[in-house]
DSSP file (Angstrom, degrees, kcal/mol; ACC not computed):
  #  RESIDUE AA STRUCTURE BP1 BP2  ACC     N-H-->O    O-->H-N    N-H-->O    O-->H-N    TCO  KAPPA ALPHA  PHI   PSI    X-CA   Y-CA   Z-CA
    1    1 A M              0   0    0      0, 0.0     0, 0.0     0, 0.0     0, 0.0   0.000 360.0 360.0 360.0 146.4  -28.0  158.1  103.1
    2    2 A E        -     0   0    0      1,-0.1     2,-0.1     0, 0.0     0, 0.0  -0.668 360.0-108.2 -89.7 140.0  -27.3  154.6  104.4
    3    3 A P        -     0   0    0      0, 0.0     2,-0.2     0, 0.0    -1,-0.1  -0.409  37.3-111.3 -67.6 147.6  -24.0  153.9  106.1
    4    4 A L        -     0   0    0      1,-0.1     2,-1.1    -2,-0.1     3,-0.1  -0.509  22.5-119.8 -77.9 148.2  -21.7  151.7  104.1
    5    5 A D        +     0   0    0     -2,-0.2    -1,-0.1     1,-0.2     0, 0.0  -0.775  39.1 169.0 -90.0 107.0  -21.0  148.3  105.4
    6    6 A T        +     0   0    0     -2,-1.1     2,-0.8     2,-0.1    -1,-0.2   0.373  35.3 117.7-101.3   1.7  -17.2  148.4  105.8
    7    7 A D        -     0   0    0     -3,-0.1     2,-0.4     1,-0.0    -2,-0.0  -0.625  53.7-157.2 -76.0 108.2  -16.9  145.1  107.8
    8    8 A L        -     0   0    0     -2,-0.8     2,-0.7     2,-0.0    -2,-0.1  -0.720   7.1-158.3 -92.3 130.8  -14.7  143.0  105.4
    9    9 A E        -     0   0    0     -2,-0.4     2,-0.5     2,-0.0    -2,-0.0  -0.939   9.3-149.6-110.5 122.7  -14.8  139.3  105.7
   10   10 A Y        -     0   0    0     -2,-0.7     2,-0.5     2,-0.0    -2,-0.0  -0.727   8.7-160.4 -87.2 125.6  -11.8  137.5  104.3
   11   11 A V        -     0   0    0     -2,-0.5     2,-0.6     2,-0.0    -2,-0.0  -0.947   2.3-158.2-111.1 128.2  -12.5  134.1  102.9
   12   12 A I        -     0   0    0     -2,-0.5     2,-0.8     2,-0.0    -2,-0.0  -0.898  11.3-140.4-102.5 120.4   -9.5  131.8  102.6
   13   13 A N        -     0   0    0     -2,-0.6    -2,-0.0     0, 0.0     0, 0.0  -0.718  24.8-171.7 -80.1 111.9   -9.9  129.0  100.1
   14   14 A E        -     0   0    0     -2,-0.8    -2,-0.0     1,-0.1     0, 0.0  -0.789  29.1-101.8-104.0 146.4   -8.2  126.0  101.6
   15   15 A P        -     0   0    0      0, 0.0    -1,-0.1     0, 0.0     3,-0.1  -0.305  50.3 -90.7 -61.0 152.0   -7.6  122.7   99.8
   16   16 A R        -     0   0    0      1,-0.1     2,-0.3     0, 0.0     0, 0.0  -0.397  45.6-105.1 -63.9 139.1  -10.1  120.0  100.6
   17   17 A P        -     0   0    0      0, 0.0     2,-0.3     0, 0.0    -1,-0.1  -0.442  38.2-131.1 -64.8 127.6   -9.0  117.8  103.4
   18   18 A A        -     0   0    0     -2,-0.3     5,-0.0     1,-0.1     0, 0.0  -0.569  17.9-113.3 -80.9 144.1   -7.8  114.5  102.0
   19   19 A T    >   -     0   0    0     -2,-0.3     3,-2.1     1,-0.1     4,-0.3  -0.441  30.3-111.9 -73.0 151.9   -9.1  111.3  103.4
   20   20 A P  T 3  S+     0   0    0      0, 0.0     3,-0.3     0, 0.0     4,-0.2   0.772 114.2  42.1 -58.9 -30.8   -6.4  109.2  105.1
   21   21 A G  T 3> S+     0   0    0      1,-0.2     4,-1.4     2,-0.1    -2,-0.0   0.255  79.8 105.6-103.3  15.5   -6.5  106.5  102.5
   22   22 A S  T <4 S+     0   0    0     -3,-2.1     4,-0.3     1,-0.2    -1,-0.2   0.832  83.0  46.5 -67.1 -30.8   -6.7  108.6   99.4
   23   23 A R  T >4 S+     0   0    0     -4,-0.3     3,-0.8    -3,-0.3     4,-0.5   0.770 107.1  60.0 -74.9 -24.6   -3.1  108.0   98.4
   24   24 A M  G >4 S+     0   0    0      1,-0.2     3,-1.3    52,-0.2     4,-0.2   0.832  93.1  66.3 -72.3 -27.5   -3.5  104.3   99.1
   25   25 A N  G >< S+     0   0    0     -4,-1.4     3,-1.0     1,-0.3    -1,-0.2   0.703  87.6  65.6 -63.2 -19.8   -6.1  104.2   96.5
   26   26 A A  G X  S+     0   0    0     -3,-0.8     3,-1.2    -4,-0.3    -1,-0.3   0.767  91.1  66.9 -67.7 -27.0   -3.7  104.9   93.8
   27   27 A L  G X  S+     0   0    0     -3,-1.3     3,-1.4    -4,-0.5    -1,-0.2   0.624  76.7  84.6 -72.4  -9.6   -2.0  101.5   94.6
   28   28 A L  G <> S+     0   0    0     -3,-1.0     4,-1.1     1,-0.3    -1,-0.3   0.566  71.9  76.7 -64.9 -10.7   -5.2   99.8   93.4
   29   29 A I  H <> S+     0   0    0     -3,-1.2     4,-2.5     1,-0.2    -1,-0.3   0.834  87.5  59.9 -71.3 -29.9   -3.7  100.0   89.8
   30   30 A F  H <> S+     0   0    0     -3,-1.4     4,-2.1     2,-0.2    -1,-0.2   0.860 101.9  48.4 -77.1 -34.6   -1.3   97.1   90.5
   31   31 A P  H  > S+     0   0    0      0, 0.0     4,-1.9     0, 0.0    -1,-0.2   0.831 113.3  51.0 -69.4 -28.4   -4.0   94.4   91.4
   32   32 A V  H  X S+     0   0    0     -4,-1.1     4,-2.1     2,-0.2    -2,-0.2   0.922 110.3  47.3 -68.3 -45.5   -5.8   95.5   88.2
   33   33 A L  H  X S+     0   0    0     -4,-2.5     4,-2.2     1,-0.2    -1,-0.2   0.886 112.7  50.7 -62.1 -38.4   -2.6   95.1   86.2
   34   34 A G  H  X S+     0   0    0     -4,-2.1     4,-1.8     1,-0.2    -1,-0.2   0.908 108.7  51.0 -63.3 -42.5   -2.0   91.7   87.9
   35   35 A A  H  X S+     0   0    0     -4,-1.9     4,-2.0     2,-0.2    -1,-0.2   0.840 109.6  50.9 -69.5 -33.0   -5.4   90.5   87.0
   36   36 A L  H  X S+     0   0    0     -4,-2.1     4,-2.4     2,-0.2    -1,-0.2   0.897 109.0  49.8 -62.3 -41.3   -4.9   91.5   83.4
   37   37 A L  H  X S+     0   0    0     -4,-2.2     4,-1.6     2,-0.2    -2,-0.2   0.830 108.8  52.5 -67.9 -29.8   -1.7   89.7   83.2
   38   38 A I  H  X S+     0   0    0     -4,-1.8     4,-2.4     2,-0.2    -2,-0.2   0.889 108.5  52.1 -68.6 -40.3   -3.4   86.5   84.7
   39   39 A L  H  X S+     0   0    0     -4,-2.0     4,-2.8     1,-0.2     5,-0.2   0.903 106.8  52.7 -60.7 -41.0   -6.1   86.8   82.0
   40   40 A V  H  X S+     0   0    0     -4,-2.4     4,-2.0     1,-0.2    -1,-0.2   0.917 110.4  46.8 -64.0 -40.2   -3.5   87.0   79.3
   41   41 A F  H  X S+     0   0    0     -4,-1.6     4,-1.8     2,-0.2    -2,-0.2   0.882 111.7  52.1 -65.0 -38.8   -1.9   83.8   80.7
   42   42 A I  H  X S+     0   0    0     -4,-2.4     4,-2.2     1,-0.2    -2,-0.2   0.932 113.0  43.6 -66.6 -47.2   -5.3   82.1   80.9
   43   43 A F  H  X S+     0   0    0     -4,-2.8     4,-2.5     1,-0.2    -1,-0.2   0.831 111.2  55.0 -70.2 -28.8   -6.1   82.9   77.3
   44   44 A A  H  X>S+     0   0    0     -4,-2.0     5,-1.3    -5,-0.2     4,-0.7   0.833 111.4  45.2 -67.9 -33.1   -2.6   82.0   76.2
   45   45 A A  H  <5S+     0   0    0     -4,-1.8    -2,-0.2     3,-0.2    -1,-0.2   0.870 117.2  43.6 -78.0 -33.6   -3.2   78.6   77.8
   46   46 A I  H  <5S+     0   0    0     -4,-2.2    -2,-0.2     1,-0.2    -3,-0.2   0.907 123.5  34.1 -75.8 -43.8   -6.7   78.1   76.3
   47   47 A F  H  <5S-     0   0    0     -4,-2.5    -1,-0.2    -5,-0.2    -2,-0.2   0.443 106.3-122.1 -94.8   2.1   -5.9   79.4   72.8
   48   48 A Q  T  <5 -     0   0    0     -4,-0.7     2,-0.3     1,-0.2    -3,-0.2   0.936  43.2-179.9  58.3  51.5   -2.3   77.9   72.7
   49   49 A W      < -     0   0    0     -5,-1.3     2,-0.9    -6,-0.2    -1,-0.2  -0.638  30.6-123.7 -79.6 142.7   -0.7   81.4   72.0
   50   50 A D        +     0   0    0     -2,-0.3     3,-0.3     1,-0.1     4,-0.1  -0.772  37.5 167.3 -87.8 104.0    3.1   81.3   71.7
   51   51 A L    >>  +     0   0    0     -2,-0.9     3,-0.7     1,-0.2     4,-0.6   0.232  46.6 104.5-100.5  13.7    4.4   83.9   74.4
   52   52 A S  T 34 S+     0   0    0      1,-0.3     4,-0.4     2,-0.2     3,-0.4   0.800  79.0  52.4 -69.9 -26.4    8.1   82.8   74.2
   53   53 A D  T 34 S+     0   0    0     -3,-0.3     4,-0.3     1,-0.2    -1,-0.3   0.741 111.5  47.3 -78.6 -16.8    9.0   85.8   72.2
   54   54 A L  T <> S+     0   0    0     -3,-0.7     4,-2.4     1,-0.1     5,-0.2   0.503  83.7  92.9 -97.5  -6.5    7.4   88.1   74.8
   55   55 A I  H  X S+     0   0    0     -4,-0.6     4,-3.0    -3,-0.4     5,-0.3   0.943  85.9  48.9 -62.9 -47.7    8.9   86.6   78.0
   56   56 A D  H  > S+     0   0    0     -4,-0.4     4,-2.1     1,-0.2    -1,-0.2   0.917 115.2  42.4 -57.3 -44.8   12.0   88.9   78.1
   57   57 A S  H  > S+     0   0    0     -4,-0.3     4,-1.9     1,-0.2    -1,-0.2   0.812 113.5  54.0 -70.0 -28.9   10.0   92.1   77.7
   58   58 A L  H  X S+     0   0    0     -4,-2.4     4,-2.6     2,-0.2    -2,-0.2   0.912 107.9  49.1 -74.5 -40.1    7.4   90.7   80.1
   59   59 A I  H  X S+     0   0    0     -4,-3.0     4,-2.3    -5,-0.2    -2,-0.2   0.941 112.1  50.4 -63.6 -43.4   10.1   90.1   82.8
   60   60 A G  H  X S+     0   0    0     -4,-2.1     4,-2.0    -5,-0.3    -1,-0.2   0.886 109.6  50.5 -55.8 -41.6   11.3   93.7   82.2
   61   61 A L  H  X S+     0   0    0     -4,-1.9     4,-2.8     1,-0.2    -2,-0.2   0.940 110.2  49.3 -65.6 -44.7    7.8   95.0   82.6
   62   62 A L  H  X S+     0   0    0     -4,-2.6     4,-1.8     1,-0.2    -2,-0.2   0.848 110.9  49.9 -71.8 -29.4    7.4   93.1   85.9
   63   63 A V  H  X S+     0   0    0     -4,-2.3     4,-1.6    -5,-0.2    -1,-0.2   0.871 112.1  48.1 -68.3 -35.4   10.7   94.4   87.2
   64   64 A L  H  X S+     0   0    0     -4,-2.0     4,-2.2     2,-0.2    -2,-0.2   0.923 111.8  49.8 -66.8 -43.9    9.7   97.9   86.3
   65   65 A L  H  X S+     0   0    0     -4,-2.8     4,-2.1     1,-0.2    -2,-0.2   0.833 107.3  55.5 -62.9 -34.9    6.3   97.5   87.9
   66   66 A F  H  X S+     0   0    0     -4,-1.8     4,-2.2     2,-0.2    -1,-0.2   0.917 109.6  44.1 -62.5 -43.4    7.9   96.2   91.0
   67   67 A F  H  X S+     0   0    0     -4,-1.6     4,-2.3     1,-0.2    -2,-0.2   0.834 113.0  52.9 -72.8 -30.2   10.1   99.3   91.4
   68   68 A A  H  X S+     0   0    0     -4,-2.2     4,-2.4     2,-0.2    -1,-0.2   0.891 108.3  51.4 -68.5 -37.7    7.1  101.5   90.7
   69   69 A F  H  X S+     0   0    0     -4,-2.1     4,-1.5     2,-0.2    -2,-0.2   0.905 109.9  47.8 -63.8 -43.4    5.1   99.7   93.3
   70   70 A I  H  X S+     0   0    0     -4,-2.2     4,-2.3     1,-0.2     3,-0.4   0.961 113.1  49.3 -64.7 -46.7    7.9  100.2   96.0
   71   71 A A  H  X S+     0   0    0     -4,-2.3     4,-2.0     1,-0.2    -2,-0.2   0.901 111.2  48.8 -57.5 -41.9    8.1  103.9   95.0
   72   72 A M  H  X S+     0   0    0     -4,-2.4     4,-2.3     2,-0.2    -1,-0.2   0.745 106.4  57.2 -72.6 -22.2    4.3  104.4   95.2
   73   73 A I  H  X S+     0   0    0     -4,-1.5     4,-2.1    -3,-0.4    -2,-0.2   0.960 109.0  45.7 -69.8 -50.5    4.3  102.7   98.6
   74   74 A F  H  X S+     0   0    0     -4,-2.3     4,-0.5     1,-0.2    -2,-0.2   0.889 114.9  48.8 -53.9 -41.7    6.8  105.3   99.9
   75   75 A W  H >< S+     0   0    0     -4,-2.0     3,-0.5     1,-0.2    -1,-0.2   0.887 111.4  47.9 -68.9 -39.1    4.8  108.0   98.4
   76   76 A A  H 3< S+     0   0    0     -4,-2.3    -1,-0.2     1,-0.2    -2,-0.2   0.841 115.5  44.6 -70.5 -32.4    1.5  106.8   99.8
   77   77 A L  H 3< S+     0   0    0     -4,-2.1    -1,-0.2    -5,-0.1    -2,-0.2   0.409  86.1 114.9 -92.8   0.0    2.8  106.4  103.3
   78   78 A A  S << S-     0   0    0     -4,-0.5    -3,-0.0    -3,-0.5    -4,-0.0  -0.460  74.6-109.2 -70.1 140.0    4.6  109.6  103.4
   79   79 A P        -     0   0    0      0, 0.0     2,-0.3     0, 0.0    -1,-0.1  -0.378  35.8-117.2 -68.5 145.2    3.4  112.2  105.9
   80   80 A R        -     0   0    0     -3,-0.1     2,-0.5     2,-0.0    -3,-0.0  -0.636  23.9-149.6 -83.4 139.9    1.6  115.1  104.3
   81   81 A T        -     0   0    0     -2,-0.3     2,-0.7     2,-0.0    -1,-0.0  -0.916   0.6-152.6-107.7 135.4    3.1  118.5  104.7
   82   82 A H        -     0   0    0     -2,-0.5     2,-0.5     2,-0.0    -2,-0.0  -0.904   8.1-164.6-110.4 113.0    1.1  121.7  104.7
   83   83 A H              0   0    0     -2,-0.7    -2,-0.0     1,-0.1     0, 0.0  -0.808 360.0 360.0 -93.9 126.6    2.8  124.8  103.6
   84   84 A A              0   0    0     -2,-0.5    -1,-0.1     0, 0.0    -2,-0.0   0.427 360.0 360.0 -93.2 360.0    1.1  128.0  104.5
């Protein structure tokens, strides 16, 4: 009879180490939204769309995006904590 291999090797699955800028990449959504907004204004100027009815909601959206941007900056720059 062969002896049993009783040497146990414990493998701990650790989360992947995040790259330092991985949270900052989430902030790239704001330049994309800005580019889309500029395209809307360009097309409104070219095709003479009337945006006067949308101005109030557009300003509200811009204020909301501003606060979301500030919150995401704090989230992206926050130090990471590792709980064991």
